[in-house]
VMD Tcl script that draws the C-alpha trace (Angstrom):
set ca {
  {33.48 -11.08 44.21}
  {32.87 -8.33 41.67}
  {36.46 -7.14 41.96}
  {37.73 -10.65 41.19}
  {35.27 -11.12 38.36}
  {36.20 -7.81 36.70}
  {39.92 -8.52 36.13}
  {39.10 -12.07 35.04}
  {36.60 -10.82 32.44}
  {39.04 -8.17 31.23}
  {41.75 -10.80 30.93}
  {39.55 -13.08 28.86}
  {38.57 -10.20 26.57}
  {42.26 -9.35 26.09}
  {42.99 -13.03 25.47}
  {40.27 -13.25 22.81}
  {41.47 -10.08 21.03}
  {45.12 -11.14 21.01}
  {44.17 -14.61 19.78}
  {42.17 -13.12 16.91}
  {45.10 -10.84 16.05}
  {47.58 -13.73 16.01}
  {45.27 -15.87 13.87}
  {44.54 -12.95 11.50}
  {48.25 -12.76 10.70}
  {48.82 -16.43 9.89}
  {45.46 -17.67 8.58}
  {45.58 -15.74 5.24}
  {48.70 -17.66 4.17}
  {46.44 -20.59 3.34}
  {45.61 -18.63 0.17}
  {49.20 -19.15 -0.97}
  {48.44 -22.83 -1.44}
  {46.05 -22.13 -4.31}
  {47.24 -18.67 -5.45}
  {51.01 -18.07 -5.31}
  {52.20 -14.61 -4.34}
  {54.48 -12.53 -6.53}
  {58.13 -11.64 -6.15}
  {60.56 -9.09 -7.58}
  {63.16 -11.88 -7.65}
  {65.76 -10.32 -5.38}
  {66.90 -10.61 -1.79}
  {68.47 -7.63 -0.02}
  {69.70 -7.41 3.53}
  {69.11 -4.51 5.91}
  {72.24 -2.74 4.68}
  {70.73 -2.59 1.18}
  {73.12 -5.23 -0.22}
  {71.47 -7.35 -2.91}
  {72.88 -10.86 -2.50}
  {70.44 -12.92 -4.57}
  {68.64 -12.09 -7.81}
  {66.89 -15.39 -8.39}
  {64.57 -15.39 -5.41}
  {61.87 -18.05 -5.47}
  {62.13 -18.67 -9.22}
  {63.53 -21.84 -10.77}
  {66.18 -19.96 -12.78}
  {67.68 -16.48 -12.82}
  {66.26 -15.87 -16.28}
  {62.76 -16.05 -14.76}
  {63.50 -13.34 -12.17}
  {62.23 -9.79 -12.92}
  {65.33 -8.40 -11.14}
  {67.73 -10.38 -13.30}
  {65.89 -9.38 -16.46}
  {66.21 -5.73 -15.44}
  {69.99 -6.02 -15.09}
  {70.24 -6.16 -11.30}
  {73.10 -8.36 -10.14}
  {74.40 -9.71 -6.81}
  {76.57 -7.07 -5.17}
  {74.41 -4.12 -6.18}
  {73.33 -1.81 -3.37}
  {70.00 -0.16 -2.75}
  {70.27 3.55 -1.99}
  {68.51 3.46 1.38}
  {68.75 7.23 1.86}
  {66.88 8.00 -1.35}
  {64.31 5.23 -0.78}
  {63.64 6.05 2.87}
  {60.34 6.87 4.53}
  {58.93 9.50 4.89}
  {57.40 10.56 2.62}
  {55.03 7.65 3.23}
  {53.14 8.02 -0.03}
  {56.12 7.53 -2.34}
  {56.51 4.33 -4.32}
  {60.13 4.08 -3.10}
  {58.93 4.06 0.53}
  {56.35 1.37 -0.25}
  {59.07 -0.67 -1.95}
  {61.55 -0.49 0.94}
  {58.77 -1.40 3.35}
  {57.98 -4.45 1.23}
  {61.58 -5.65 1.67}
  {61.73 -5.13 5.45}
  {62.94 -8.21 7.23}
  {63.94 -9.80 3.89}
  {60.28 -10.30 2.99}
  {60.36 -11.71 -0.54}
  {56.68 -11.75 -1.47}
  {54.28 -9.09 -2.74}
  {50.97 -9.19 -4.57}
  {51.36 -10.44 -8.18}
  {51.62 -7.52 -10.60}
  {52.70 -5.06 -7.93}
  {55.10 -2.37 -9.13}
  {58.26 -1.61 -7.18}
  {60.76 1.22 -7.63}
  {64.38 0.44 -6.75}
  {67.05 3.14 -6.52}
  {70.52 1.61 -6.88}
  {73.82 3.16 -5.84}
  {76.51 3.74 -8.45}
  {78.89 0.83 -9.02}
  {82.47 0.67 -10.28}
  {81.20 0.03 -13.78}
  {78.06 2.11 -13.88}
  {76.06 5.01 -12.58}
  {73.19 5.19 -10.17}
  {70.04 3.65 -11.54}
  {66.33 3.73 -11.03}
  {64.74 0.39 -11.84}
  {61.02 -0.33 -11.93}
  {60.04 -3.99 -11.51}
  {56.71 -5.76 -11.89}
  {56.29 -8.66 -9.48}
  {55.82 -12.01 -11.21}
  {53.97 -14.95 -9.63}
  {56.32 -17.48 -8.17}
  {56.21 -20.94 -9.82}
  {53.96 -23.60 -8.32}
  {55.83 -25.91 -5.95}
  {53.80 -28.80 -4.60}
  {56.24 -29.59 -1.80}
  {56.11 -25.97 -0.69}
  {52.32 -26.01 -0.85}
  {52.26 -29.02 1.47}
  {54.77 -27.42 3.84}
  {52.78 -24.17 3.92}
  {49.57 -26.06 4.68}
  {51.25 -27.93 7.55}
  {52.84 -24.73 8.87}
  {49.53 -22.90 8.95}
  {47.75 -25.78 10.68}
  {50.57 -26.02 13.23}
  {50.56 -22.24 13.71}
  {46.82 -22.11 14.38}
  {47.04 -25.04 16.81}
  {50.05 -23.44 18.52}
  {48.18 -20.18 19.18}
  {44.95 -21.91 20.19}
  {46.82 -24.31 22.47}
  {48.60 -21.47 24.26}
  {45.33 -19.50 24.54}
  {43.56 -22.57 25.93}
  {46.17 -22.85 28.69}
  {45.47 -19.25 29.72}
  {41.73 -19.92 29.61}
  {41.83 -22.96 31.90}
  {44.72 -21.84 34.10}
  {45.19 -18.05 34.00}
  {48.42 -16.86 35.54}
  {51.78 -15.30 34.80}
  {53.14 -18.63 33.56}
  {50.49 -19.29 30.93}
  {50.25 -15.64 29.91}
  {54.00 -15.58 29.32}
  {53.81 -18.57 27.02}
  {50.78 -17.18 25.19}
  {52.50 -13.85 24.51}
  {55.44 -15.84 23.18}
  {53.12 -17.78 20.88}
  {51.68 -14.64 19.26}
  {54.98 -13.97 17.44}
  {56.95 -17.22 17.69}
  {54.57 -19.74 16.15}
  {55.07 -21.94 13.06}
  {52.53 -20.02 10.95}
  {53.79 -17.79 8.15}
  {52.64 -14.22 7.49}
  {53.64 -13.47 3.88}
  {50.07 -13.07 2.63}
  {49.16 -10.76 5.52}
  {52.15 -8.48 4.86}
  {51.64 -8.53 1.09}
  {48.07 -7.38 1.62}
  {49.15 -4.57 3.98}
  {51.64 -3.26 1.41}
  {48.75 -1.39 -0.22}
  {48.75 0.95 2.81}
  {52.33 1.91 3.79}
  {51.27 3.54 7.07}
  {49.38 0.45 8.16}
  {52.35 -1.72 7.16}
  {54.75 0.46 9.16}
  {52.43 0.27 12.19}
  {52.33 -3.53 11.84}
  {56.13 -3.62 11.68}
  {56.29 -1.69 14.96}
  {53.75 -4.08 16.52}
  {55.86 -6.98 15.30}
  {58.85 -5.56 17.16}
  {56.75 -5.15 20.30}
  {55.52 -8.72 20.23}
  {59.00 -10.04 19.50}
  {60.35 -8.31 22.61}
  {57.33 -9.36 24.66}
  {57.74 -12.92 23.39}
  {61.35 -13.08 24.58}
  {60.33 -11.80 28.03}
  {57.29 -14.10 28.09}
  {59.44 -17.14 27.37}
  {61.76 -16.30 30.26}
  {58.77 -15.72 32.54}
  {57.36 -19.09 31.56}
  {60.71 -20.77 32.21}
  {60.86 -19.23 35.68}
  {57.41 -20.48 36.67}
  {56.68 -23.69 34.77}
  {55.02 -26.07 35.45}
  {53.27 -24.98 38.69}
  {53.19 -21.17 38.16}
  {55.46 -20.54 41.13}
  {58.86 -18.86 41.23}
  {61.52 -19.88 43.73}
  {63.23 -17.35 46.02}
  {66.52 -17.36 44.12}
  {64.73 -16.52 40.83}
  {62.62 -13.60 42.05}
  {65.25 -10.97 41.27}
  {65.41 -12.16 37.68}
  {61.63 -12.09 37.42}
  {61.56 -8.49 38.68}
  {64.19 -7.59 36.05}
  {62.09 -8.92 33.15}
  {60.46 -5.52 32.35}
  {63.93 -4.00 31.99}
  {65.04 -6.86 29.75}
  {61.85 -6.51 27.69}
  {62.59 -2.79 27.18}
  {66.12 -3.65 26.01}
  {64.78 -6.31 23.64}
  {62.27 -3.78 22.27}
  {64.93 -1.12 21.70}
  {67.07 -3.61 19.77}
  {64.10 -4.86 17.77}
  {62.91 -1.36 16.86}
  {66.40 -0.49 15.68}
  {65.88 -3.04 12.93}
  {63.46 -0.57 11.34}
  {66.37 1.74 10.62}
  {66.68 0.69 6.98}
  {63.12 1.93 6.38}
  {64.38 5.38 7.41}
  {67.58 5.20 5.38}
  {70.07 3.61 7.81}
  {71.99 0.35 7.30}
  {71.09 -1.94 10.21}
  {72.00 -5.46 9.12}
  {74.35 -5.86 12.10}
  {71.48 -4.93 14.43}
  {69.22 -7.50 12.74}
  {71.83 -10.16 13.29}
  {72.31 -9.03 16.87}
  {68.56 -9.38 17.40}
  {68.69 -12.94 16.10}
  {71.71 -13.72 18.31}
  {69.79 -12.31 21.28}
  {67.01 -14.74 20.37}
  {69.46 -17.64 20.61}
  {70.67 -16.24 23.93}
  {67.14 -16.00 25.28}
  {66.40 -19.55 24.16}
  {69.59 -20.85 25.77}
  {68.81 -18.92 28.96}
  {65.29 -20.34 29.12}
  {66.64 -23.88 28.76}
  {69.33 -23.23 31.39}
  {66.70 -21.91 33.84}
  {64.48 -24.93 33.27}
  {67.39 -27.33 33.81}
  {68.50 -25.51 36.96}
  {64.97 -25.53 38.41}
  {64.18 -29.18 37.76}
  {65.71 -30.39 41.06}
  {63.56 -27.94 43.04}
  {60.34 -29.70 42.00}
  {58.42 -32.75 43.15}
  {58.92 -36.01 41.19}
  {55.71 -35.47 39.19}
  {56.60 -31.85 38.37}
  {60.16 -32.88 37.55}
  {58.81 -35.18 34.86}
  {56.53 -32.40 33.58}
  {59.38 -29.93 33.29}
  {61.38 -32.51 31.33}
  {58.70 -32.24 28.65}
  {59.15 -28.47 28.59}
  {62.94 -28.76 28.43}
  {62.85 -31.13 25.47}
  {60.24 -29.01 23.74}
  {62.54 -25.99 24.04}
  {65.61 -27.97 22.94}
  {63.80 -29.05 19.78}
  {61.55 -26.10 18.98}
  {63.56 -22.98 19.82}
  {66.71 -23.67 17.73}
  {64.62 -24.81 14.76}
  {62.55 -21.62 14.79}
  {65.52 -19.30 15.27}
  {67.54 -20.92 12.48}
  {64.56 -20.53 10.15}
  {64.22 -16.86 11.18}
  {67.94 -16.32 10.66}
  {67.68 -17.64 7.11}
  {64.51 -15.71 6.30}
  {65.29 -12.32 7.85}
  {69.08 -11.89 7.51}
  {71.81 -12.68 4.99}
  {74.06 -14.34 7.59}
  {73.60 -17.92 6.35}
  {74.22 -16.80 2.75}
  {77.35 -14.98 3.83}
  {78.70 -17.90 5.86}
  {77.87 -20.76 3.48}
  {77.24 -18.95 0.18}
  {73.84 -20.60 -0.15}
  {70.26 -19.49 0.37}
  {68.19 -21.85 2.49}
  {65.26 -23.23 0.43}
  {61.90 -21.98 1.60}
  {60.68 -25.57 1.96}
  {63.47 -26.33 4.45}
  {62.80 -23.13 6.38}
  {59.11 -24.06 6.48}
  {59.93 -27.49 7.88}
  {62.04 -25.87 10.60}
  {59.11 -23.65 11.49}
  {56.98 -26.78 11.63}
  {59.38 -28.44 14.06}
  {58.80 -25.50 16.38}
  {55.26 -26.80 16.83}
  {56.73 -29.57 19.00}
  {57.36 -26.93 21.68}
  {53.68 -26.06 22.02}
  {52.66 -29.73 21.99}
  {55.06 -30.55 24.81}
  {54.18 -27.45 26.83}
  {50.43 -28.02 26.59}
  {50.86 -31.64 27.67}
  {53.10 -30.66 30.59}
  {50.85 -27.87 31.90}
  {47.39 -29.37 31.49}
  {48.15 -32.70 33.19}
  {49.30 -33.20 36.81}
  {51.31 -36.23 35.67}
  {52.84 -37.10 32.30}
  {54.31 -40.20 30.74}
  {58.06 -40.53 30.26}
  {59.16 -37.94 27.69}
  {61.40 -40.55 26.03}
  {58.32 -42.23 24.56}
  {57.13 -39.32 22.34}
  {60.73 -38.43 21.52}
  {61.40 -41.95 20.29}
  {58.22 -42.04 18.24}
  {58.80 -38.57 16.83}
  {62.32 -39.55 15.77}
  {61.00 -42.61 13.98}
  {58.37 -40.52 12.18}
  {60.95 -37.92 11.17}
  {63.25 -40.58 9.70}
  {60.36 -42.19 7.81}
  {59.27 -38.86 6.36}
  {62.72 -37.56 5.44}
  {63.39 -40.04 2.63}
  {60.12 -39.64 0.66}
  {60.08 -35.87 1.18}
  {63.64 -35.54 -0.10}
  {62.89 -37.76 -3.10}
  {59.71 -35.89 -3.96}
  {61.44 -32.53 -3.59}
  {64.21 -33.56 -5.96}
  {62.11 -35.41 -8.53}
  {58.77 -33.55 -8.52}
  {59.30 -31.81 -11.84}
  {60.49 -35.05 -13.45}
  {57.49 -36.95 -12.08}
  {55.13 -34.30 -13.42}
  {56.66 -34.56 -16.88}
  {56.70 -38.35 -16.94}
  {53.25 -39.02 -15.51}
  {51.25 -35.98 -16.55}
  {48.88 -36.63 -13.66}
  {46.20 -34.00 -12.95}
  {46.07 -32.25 -9.58}
  {43.27 -34.47 -8.22}
  {45.34 -37.58 -8.97}
  {48.25 -36.21 -6.94}
  {45.86 -35.82 -4.00}
  {45.10 -39.56 -4.22}
  {48.80 -40.40 -4.50}
  {49.61 -38.23 -1.49}
  {46.79 -39.82 0.55}
  {48.06 -43.31 -0.26}
  {51.59 -42.28 0.66}
  {50.42 -40.85 3.98}
  {48.54 -44.09 4.73}
  {51.59 -46.23 3.97}
  {53.84 -44.01 6.07}
  {51.40 -44.12 9.00}
  {51.19 -47.91 8.90}
  {54.96 -48.21 8.62}
  {55.30 -45.80 11.53}
  {53.12 -48.00 13.72}
  {55.18 -51.11 12.93}
  {58.57 -49.43 13.32}
  {57.49 -47.64 16.51}
  {56.40 -50.93 18.05}
  {59.75 -52.46 17.10}
  {61.65 -49.46 18.52}
  {59.69 -49.59 21.77}
  {60.51 -53.26 22.20}
  {64.14 -52.66 21.27}
  {64.82 -49.75 23.63}
  {62.27 -50.15 26.45}
  {63.75 -53.20 28.18}
  {62.04 -52.43 31.47}
  {58.62 -52.65 29.86}
  {59.51 -55.95 28.21}
  {60.51 -57.42 31.57}
  {57.30 -56.12 33.16}
  {55.23 -57.54 30.31}
  {56.76 -60.99 30.72}
  {56.42 -60.96 34.49}
  {52.78 -59.85 34.43}
  {52.02 -62.48 31.80}
  {53.31 -65.08 34.26}
  {51.18 -63.49 37.01}
  {48.11 -63.69 34.76}
  {48.68 -67.42 34.30}
  {49.11 -67.83 38.05}
  {45.87 -65.97 38.64}
  {44.04 -68.41 36.38}
  {45.07 -71.23 38.75}
  {44.53 -69.36 42.03}
  {41.48 -70.15 44.16}
  {42.35 -68.20 47.30}
  {41.04 -64.62 47.44}
  {43.93 -63.42 49.59}
  {46.47 -64.76 47.09}
  {44.60 -63.19 44.17}
  {44.57 -59.79 45.88}
  {48.23 -60.05 46.83}
  {49.21 -60.65 43.23}
  {47.00 -57.77 42.01}
  {48.81 -55.34 44.34}
  {52.39 -56.51 44.80}
  {53.22 -57.80 41.34}
  {52.25 -54.65 39.32}
  {53.91 -52.46 41.94}
  {57.20 -54.34 41.63}
  {57.12 -54.96 37.87}
  {56.08 -51.43 36.79}
  {57.76 -49.68 39.73}
  {54.55 -48.02 40.87}
  {54.35 -45.64 43.80}
  {51.09 -47.14 45.13}
  {48.47 -49.81 44.53}
  {45.37 -50.99 46.40}
  {42.51 -53.40 45.84}
  {39.01 -53.20 47.30}
  {36.87 -56.36 47.44}
  {33.09 -56.19 47.05}
  {31.32 -57.29 50.25}
  {27.61 -56.76 50.91}
  {27.26 -53.83 48.53}
  {30.39 -51.93 49.56}
  {34.09 -52.37 48.78}
  {36.62 -53.04 51.54}
  {40.36 -52.61 51.18}
  {42.07 -56.01 51.23}
  {45.57 -55.15 50.13}
  {47.66 -52.04 49.49}
  {51.13 -50.67 48.80}
  {51.83 -46.99 49.53}
  {48.55 -46.49 51.41}
  {48.41 -45.41 55.05}
  {45.97 -46.20 57.88}
  {44.30 -42.81 57.45}
  {43.46 -43.56 53.81}
  {40.13 -45.05 52.76}
  {39.36 -48.50 54.13}
  {35.82 -48.79 52.72}
  {34.18 -47.47 49.55}
  {30.43 -47.11 49.77}
  {27.99 -46.40 46.98}
  {28.32 -42.61 47.38}
  {31.82 -42.18 45.90}
  {32.35 -41.36 42.21}
  {34.91 -44.19 42.21}
  {32.13 -46.76 42.39}
  {30.03 -44.92 39.82}
  {32.90 -45.01 37.32}
  {33.47 -48.75 37.82}
  {30.06 -49.42 36.24}
  {31.60 -48.84 32.79}
  {33.60 -52.02 33.27}
  {36.87 -50.61 31.91}
  {39.87 -48.68 33.33}
  {39.22 -45.02 34.14}
  {41.38 -42.07 35.15}
  {41.04 -40.55 38.60}
  {41.28 -36.96 37.41}
  {39.06 -33.92 37.26}
  {36.56 -32.38 39.62}
  {34.56 -35.61 39.64}
  {37.22 -37.35 41.72}
  {37.98 -35.51 44.95}
  {40.93 -36.97 46.87}
  {39.11 -36.14 50.13}
  {35.99 -38.18 49.35}
  {37.01 -40.84 49.97}
  {40.38 -39.95 51.56}
  {43.07 -41.10 49.15}
  {46.88 -40.94 49.41}
  {48.36 -37.62 48.30}
  {51.48 -36.65 46.44}
  {53.38 -39.33 44.57}
  {51.16 -42.10 46.00}
  {47.89 -40.60 44.80}
  {46.08 -43.17 42.61}
  {45.60 -42.09 39.01}
  {43.97 -45.17 37.47}
  {41.01 -47.27 38.54}
  {40.68 -50.79 37.12}
  {37.43 -52.70 37.77}
  {37.80 -56.43 38.24}
  {34.58 -57.63 36.64}
  {31.74 -56.20 34.60}
  {29.03 -53.69 35.36}
  {26.56 -56.37 36.56}
  {29.10 -58.24 38.68}
  {32.15 -56.34 39.86}
  {34.25 -58.48 42.20}
  {36.79 -55.82 43.14}
  {38.25 -52.43 42.25}
  {42.02 -51.92 41.88}
  {43.54 -48.42 42.21}
  {47.05 -47.76 40.88}
  {49.35 -44.77 41.26}
  {52.00 -43.51 38.85}
  {55.63 -44.57 38.74}
  {58.03 -43.98 41.59}
  {59.92 -41.65 39.25}
  {56.85 -39.41 38.98}
  {55.78 -40.37 35.44}
  {52.27 -41.37 34.44}
  {51.20 -44.77 33.17}
  {51.41 -44.93 29.40}
  {48.91 -46.66 27.13}
  {50.80 -49.96 27.02}
  {51.03 -50.17 30.80}
  {47.34 -49.38 31.20}
  {46.60 -52.18 28.76}
  {48.72 -54.59 30.82}
  {46.81 -53.70 33.99}
  {43.48 -54.13 32.19}
  {44.51 -57.58 30.93}
  {45.67 -58.49 34.44}
  {42.25 -57.48 35.77}
  {40.56 -59.78 33.22}
  {42.60 -62.70 34.54}
  {41.76 -61.66 38.09}
  {38.06 -61.55 37.15}
  {38.18 -65.18 36.07}
  {40.10 -66.04 39.23}
  {37.51 -64.32 41.44}
  {34.71 -66.08 39.57}
  {36.46 -69.42 39.97}
  {37.06 -68.76 43.67}
  {33.43 -67.79 44.11}
  {32.26 -70.93 42.31}
  {34.58 -73.04 44.45}
  {33.24 -71.40 47.62}
  {29.67 -72.14 46.47}
  {30.60 -75.75 45.77}
  {32.02 -76.11 49.26}
  {28.87 -74.67 50.80}
  {26.68 -76.96 48.71}
  {28.83 -79.93 49.69}
  {28.56 -78.94 53.35}
  {24.77 -78.68 53.06}
  {24.58 -82.03 51.32}
  {26.63 -83.62 54.09}
  {24.40 -81.99 56.69}
  {21.25 -83.28 54.99}
  {22.69 -86.74 54.53}
  {23.61 -87.06 58.22}
  {21.20 -89.62 60.02}
  {18.61 -88.13 62.44}
  {18.59 -89.39 66.06}
  {15.66 -91.72 66.90}
  {14.38 -89.68 69.82}
  {14.17 -86.63 67.67}
  {12.44 -88.61 64.92}
  {9.87 -90.07 67.33}
  {9.19 -86.76 68.88}
  {8.58 -85.32 65.55}
  {6.25 -88.17 64.64}
  {4.34 -87.76 67.89}
  {3.85 -84.13 67.24}
  {2.63 -84.96 63.82}
  {0.07 -87.43 65.11}
  {-1.16 -85.07 67.81}
  {-1.68 -82.40 65.29}
  {-3.55 -84.76 63.06}
  {-5.81 -85.96 65.92}
  {-6.61 -82.40 66.89}
  {-7.94 -81.76 63.41}
  {-10.32 -84.70 63.53}
  {-13.95 -83.94 64.45}
}
mol new
graphics top color blue
foreach p $ca { graphics top sphere $p radius 0.5 }
foreach p [lrange $ca 0 end-1] q [lrange $ca 1 end] { graphics top cylinder $p $q radius 0.2 }
display resetview
């Protein structure tokens, strides 16, 4: 016991420390929302080529680099600016540009040594970082990125906490580096201590390599933390792959030591795309090896990777290399890169949902709703981005007024999203529409039914057929216990009677549908169907004071969970069944009363009447003195 407890405690301590480290990198960027960082106004790749001298400023004339005469095409002299010595201002400057980092503390001084050009000699230029202009769209994007980054890390850490294993640890290690949060403020702060900044750059390379390996490990084991026989060789090779990733990542530090390494930076990004594609290919290849429920869970992971990984890697490619500028002769706006980072948060959302739940709803539902939300947001965001300066000039609204405007806009978008999502669900989910119509007809039939057997048949067979459920059963209340009166997907060895000891009957007292999940509901007490037929939803037919029956429903035959709309349909069907049970009970009472009335109204035979009278007289005479 102590041996098991020791590694578990050590793992949780390591988890807590790594979580704090990951949050310490991204949390400080919240400061950028209220206090913009500074910039020298130039972008240089890892070969020292300066390809942009405007940077984050609205015009080139606002850039300190442009004012100092630096132009696109100039080259930094990496050999003369290299580290060591670590204490030189040139070393601190080249470290501040590592990975195309564009931000420094406002007022920071940087020394740039430029190579000779065709029209001039070598130069030494000293720049003072100027604060970047306020951009409200960027402030909003940064705020969303930081929130998503924190939730990403905490979500991955929570998975390790509740389900420690190689699978969840792999995803958590991936989340430390590849999360939507930005780290400009953290790196700008570290620039005051070049040695600490260099150490952080090395750690960044380590976590990048570990993240690649962790993602592959997660893909090999998700969603049940088991690896199949044909994938074990690849899992054993992961340490070798991680070492290769680390060597490539560390080579990107070459420009800090005077070597041009832009091609290695690009190769590292291309490796990232290769790792992402490999992870998706592994997940797709493994999906047929899983049970129906786990197949549906891994579909969530696949779609999360398809959406999140490319978005993140494209944003990294634009932020850390000059490849996009070279190919398209444009620099990706920071707002767009931030939105791509934000999209990466979908990966964590989908992974957490797939791992924490034994069954999930059809992944098409969140994809459809997310697409609708993205389309609704794209138009106002694009308009605001293009017209923000004009709106500021025309309206002259103070900052607090823009908060009110933004809140109203968010409210309108959310309401529109609800309406459009409902329309899209009805437009594309034809199966649900057919089920809704059929169960509405069943509800009307229940209102007219007065036979308990017919009521229970409709409560079992109709939802099973309409919603394509794997199992359904109904238990009728009889003398304080509940007896099974109808079932689909249940066997003879499964529970026939529910007594007052099971948590199932305790949960029915709430009078509303409840999930059959967690330690409270043990499939062995009472014995319930296993696998695809295991019930996941309990629906009481009645209220807490008078519960006529309890219906238990499984998930879909395809392995997906019941979504909110389907649960609502089953709850409404139970309300109709409640009225039907009450009507049947009233009718049964009427028949009994009628039978008693007939019995009482039947004439008594004379002999029996006389005998009774004689007995009465004898009794009376005996009492006389």
